[in-house]
C-alpha angles and dihedrals in degrees: 000000000000109000102169145015115230103173140350125192118179131177126196109207099171139001124272109219132200108275095028119129114221130198123198128203118197122190131182103227098175138013120179139164115261124230086244115079117252095020137100133191117226129190117205127192118208128195123182122193132182127233091280092056092251114145111245102166139012134176152158125231126192117195140170113238133196104247113236 
């Protein structure tokens, strides 16, 4: 349902090495109606951790969705 990318911010806190196991958590932090009919704007927060639970990446993604 994603029809457009508005903004992407991504931070790399630590390296991910060959053999690492990573786990990602994705959360919808905001969902609002767009000014254009039939569309919504969603903000997602991503957190990626390695096998030791250490944060290695984090980011925020804002996209336009087809409302439905």
